[in-house]
C-alpha positions in Angstrom: -25.2 -141.8 136.4 -28.8 -141.1 137.5 -29.5 -144.7 137.5 -26.2 -145.3 139.3 -27.6 -143.1 142.3 -31.1 -144.4 142.1 -29.8 -148.2 142.5 -27.2 -148.0 144.9 -28.1 -145.1 147.1 -32.2 -145.5 146.9 -33.3 -149.0 145.5 -30.7 -150.9 147.5 -30.8 -149.7 150.6 -34.9 -149.4 151.0 -34.7 -153.2 149.4 -32.1 -154.1 152.3 -34.1 -152.3 155.4 -37.7 -154.0 153.7 -36.0 -157.3 154.3 -34.1 -156.6 157.3 -37.2 -155.5 159.2 -39.1 -158.7 157.6 -36.8 -160.8 159.1 -36.1 -159.0 162.4 -39.3 -157.1 163.3 -42.0 -158.2 161.0 -41.8 -162.1 161.7 -41.2 -162.7 158.4 -44.4 -161.3 156.7 -43.6 -158.9 154.3 -47.0 -157.4 154.3 -46.0 -156.2 158.1 -42.7 -155.7 156.9 -43.9 -152.7 154.8 -46.4 -151.3 158.1 -43.3 -151.2 159.9 -41.1 -149.5 157.0 -43.6 -146.9 156.9 -43.9 -146.1 160.3 -40.2 -146.3 160.4 -40.4 -143.8 157.6 -42.5 -141.1 159.0 -40.7 -141.3 162.6 -37.4 -140.2 160.6 -39.8 -137.9 159.2 -41.7 -136.6 162.2 -39.6 -133.4 162.5 -40.8 -132.4 159.0 -44.4 -133.4 160.1 -44.3 -131.4 163.6 -43.3 -128.1 160.9 -46.3 -129.2 159.1 -48.5 -129.3 162.0 -47.4 -125.9 163.4 -47.8 -123.9 159.6 -51.8 -125.7 160.0 -52.1 -124.4 163.2 -50.9 -120.6 161.9 -53.1 -121.3 158.8 -56.3 -121.8 160.8 -55.1 -118.6 162.8 -54.9 -116.8 159.8 -58.2 -117.5 158.6 -59.8 -117.0 161.4 -58.1 -113.3 161.8 -58.9 -112.8 157.9 -62.4 -113.0 158.8 -62.6 -110.9 161.6 -60.5 -108.4 159.6 -62.9 -108.6 156.5 -65.7 -108.5 158.8 -64.4 -105.4 160.6 -62.7 -103.2 157.1 -66.0 -104.1 155.1 -66.9 -100.7 154.0 -63.1 -99.7 153.3 -61.1 -102.7 150.7 -57.8 -100.4 151.2 -57.9 -100.9 155.1 -59.0 -104.5 154.6 -56.3 -105.4 152.1 -53.9 -103.6 154.4 -54.9 -105.7 157.5 -54.7 -108.8 155.6 -50.9 -108.1 154.6 -50.1 -107.7 158.3 -51.5 -110.7 159.1 -49.8 -112.8 156.4 -46.2 -111.1 157.8 -47.3 -112.0 161.0 -47.8 -115.7 160.5 -45.5 -116.7 157.7 -46.3 -120.0 156.4 -44.1 -122.1 154.4 -45.3 -125.4 152.5 -41.7 -126.6 152.1 -42.1 -129.4 154.9 -45.3 -130.7 154.1 -43.8 -130.9 150.3 -40.5 -132.4 151.6 -42.7 -135.1 153.3 -44.9 -136.2 150.5 -42.1 -135.9 148.0 -40.1 -138.7 150.3 -43.3 -140.8 150.5 -44.0 -140.6 146.7 -40.3 -141.6 146.4 -40.4 -144.4 148.8 -44.1 -145.5 146.8 -42.4 -145.6 143.4 -39.1 -147.6 145.0 -42.0 -150.2 146.5 -43.7 -150.2 143.3 -39.7 -151.2 141.9 -39.4 -153.9 144.2 -42.6 -155.9 143.6 -42.1 -155.2 139.7 -38.9 -156.5 139.6 -40.2 -159.3 141.7 -38.6 -160.9 145.4 -37.0 -164.0 144.3 -33.9 -166.1 145.7 -31.6 -165.0 142.7 -32.7 -161.1 142.9 -32.6 -161.6 146.6 -28.6 -162.6 146.8 -28.0 -159.8 144.6 -29.6 -157.0 146.0 -28.5 -158.0 149.8 -25.9 -156.3 152.0 -23.3 -158.9 154.0 -24.9 -158.0 157.0 -28.3 -158.8 155.8 -29.5 -162.6 156.2 -31.0 -164.5 153.5 -34.7 -164.9 154.0 -35.3 -167.7 151.7 -38.9 -167.7 150.4 -40.6 -164.6 151.1 -44.2 -164.3 152.7 -46.2 -162.2 150.9 -49.6 -163.0 152.5 -50.9 -160.0 154.6 -53.9 -160.8 156.8 -54.7 -163.7 154.0 -54.4 -161.3 150.9 -51.8 -161.5 148.5 -49.8 -158.0 148.5 -48.4 -158.4 145.0 -52.0 -158.7 144.0 -53.0 -156.1 141.4 -56.3 -154.5 141.1 -57.7 -155.5 144.6 -60.4 -153.8 145.4 -60.9 -154.5 149.0 -57.6 -152.7 150.3 -57.8 -150.1 147.8 -61.6 -149.4 148.9 -60.6 -149.4 152.4 -57.9 -146.8 151.9 -60.2 -144.8 149.7 -63.1 -144.9 152.3 -60.4 -143.8 154.9 -59.7 -140.9 153.0 -63.1 -140.0 152.8 -64.0 -140.2 156.4 -60.8 -138.0 157.3 -61.6 -135.4 155.0 -65.3 -135.5 156.3 -64.1 -135.6 159.6 -61.6 -132.6 159.2 -64.1 -130.2 157.8 -67.3 -131.0 160.0 -67.1 -127.8 161.6 -67.7 -126.2 158.5 -71.4 -124.9 158.2 -71.4 -124.3 154.7 -69.6 -126.2 152.1 -68.6 -124.8 149.0 -68.8 -126.3 145.7 -65.2 -127.1 145.5 -64.5 -128.3 149.0 -67.7 -130.3 148.6 -66.4 -132.0 145.4 -63.1 -132.7 146.6 -64.6 -134.6 149.4 -65.8 -137.0 146.6 -63.2 -137.3 144.2 -60.0 -137.4 145.4 -61.1 -140.6 147.4 -62.5 -141.8 143.9 -59.3 -141.0 142.3 -57.1 -142.8 145.2 -59.5 -145.5 144.9 -59.2 -146.1 141.1 -54.8 -145.3 141.5 -54.4 -147.6 144.1 -56.5 -150.3 142.3 -54.3 -150.0 139.4 -51.3 -150.9 141.4 -50.2 -153.6 143.6 -52.2 -154.3 147.1 -48.6 -153.2 148.7 -49.4 -149.5 147.8 -52.8 -149.4 149.4 -51.3 -150.8 152.7 -48.6 -148.1 152.3 -50.9 -145.3 152.0 -53.1 -146.2 154.4 -50.7 -146.7 157.1 -49.1 -143.3 156.4 -52.6 -141.8 156.3 -53.1 -143.6 160.1 -49.7 -142.0 161.2 -50.5 -138.5 160.2 -54.0 -138.5 161.6 -52.6 -139.8 164.5 -49.6 -136.8 165.2 -52.8 -134.7 163.8 -55.0 -135.7 166.6 -52.0 -135.6 169.3 -51.4 -131.9 168.0 -55.0 -130.5 168.6 -55.1 -132.6 171.9 -52.1 -131.4 173.6 -51.6 -127.9 171.1 -55.2 -126.5 170.4 -55.8 -123.5 168.5 -55.6 -120.4 170.8 -58.5 -118.2 170.1 -58.0 -115.5 168.2 -57.9 -111.5 169.2 -60.7 -109.4 167.5 -59.4 -107.4 164.9 -59.3 -103.7 165.2 -62.2 -101.9 164.3 -62.3 -99.1 161.9 
């Protein structure tokens, strides 16, 4: 039952969407087809992304209010805890939107992995294509001079990891003091990402890099048009 759902409701629709984009939008370049597929996926998930950005904005507000409350009630732990509970109730934050977005992207990542593991040859394509999707013939898997099906590609895995490093660094640039855990995360997570992508076909690096760039673009637009408002001073004891 699960294999039936996986094949007919997940794998085959994504495969046909990829081939349709390859034929009609990406000018018969599979690398650009993956880029466009990723962008279309993120557009579909845009409502969830907006909710995630709203929650991120609330999180910034909560952290600022919590710091002020901690200073205002530093000599009264009971009053401090009560004020923190009020702040949390006032700014409800639910991680479901971000979790669902990441889950769907992970699902697509696995499906793309299966597409390249099974191969994209003439016979397999014919069996998978819907009647309304034209047979593309020989697939062009070259992207900017690189074979997107190539394994152990250090360049694109490195580009994705470097982009992630810079993104984390810029996201925390306002912090004057870095906790040890945050500083460790800055280096460890990009390194883990590099080795994970290095173990996979190059197409995974393209997918991850595109989705990170899309997320950062939405985040920058949110900061530009909906900047965080200064929080009110916490009540003094």
